[in-house]
N, C-alpha and C positions, 0 to 999 in steps of 0.2 A: 421562486424555484421550490419544488417540492423537496422535502426531507430525503426521499429515496434517490432523486436525481443527484443531490449533493453527495449522498453517500457513495453513489456508484462512481462519480467523478474523483472522489477522493481515494476510492479503491483502485482506480486505474492509475492514478498519480502515485500511490504508495507502490504499486506494482513497477511502474517505470523507475522509480527511485531505487528500489531494491535491485531491479535488472542491471542498472548502470553499475551499482556497487559491486554486484556479483561478476559482471563482465569485467571490471577493473581488477578485481581479486585474481579471477581465472587467467586473465591474459598475462599478468604480471609485468606489465610494462612500466619501467621506471622513468617516468616523466616528472614534470615539476611538483604536482601534488603528492603528498605522502600517501603511503597505502593505508595508514589508519582512517583516512577520510572515506575509502572506499569501504572499509569495514563499518564505519558509522552510517553510510547511506545503506549498506546491505541490512544492517540490524534494525535501523529506525523504519525502513521500508518493509521489513518482514513485521514489526510491531503494527504498522499501519494497516498491512493486509489482514492481520488477525483482527484487530480492533474494528475495522470497517466492515468486515464480512459478518461479524457478530451483530453490528448495529443494523446492517442490512437484512439479515435474518429476522431481527427483532420487528423492524419496520414492516416487513412482508406478512409476519404473523398478526401485527395490529391490523393491517389492511384486510386480511382474511377475515378476522373477528369482526370488523366494521361491516362487510359485505354480507355476512350471514345472519 
């Protein structure tokens, strides 16, 4: 699997984790898992989105330099 493909999969996964956390925070439904788990999901998902998007940009720049 290419590095770009792995980065895109990780970016989608981070987005989904962040989305689950944000939905849990916004719905404020008090079920069995505590609310801080939703905050952890939202924060780590956001960190993953930022990190993977930076990695994807770097990979795209490297591919452009190789093709030129």
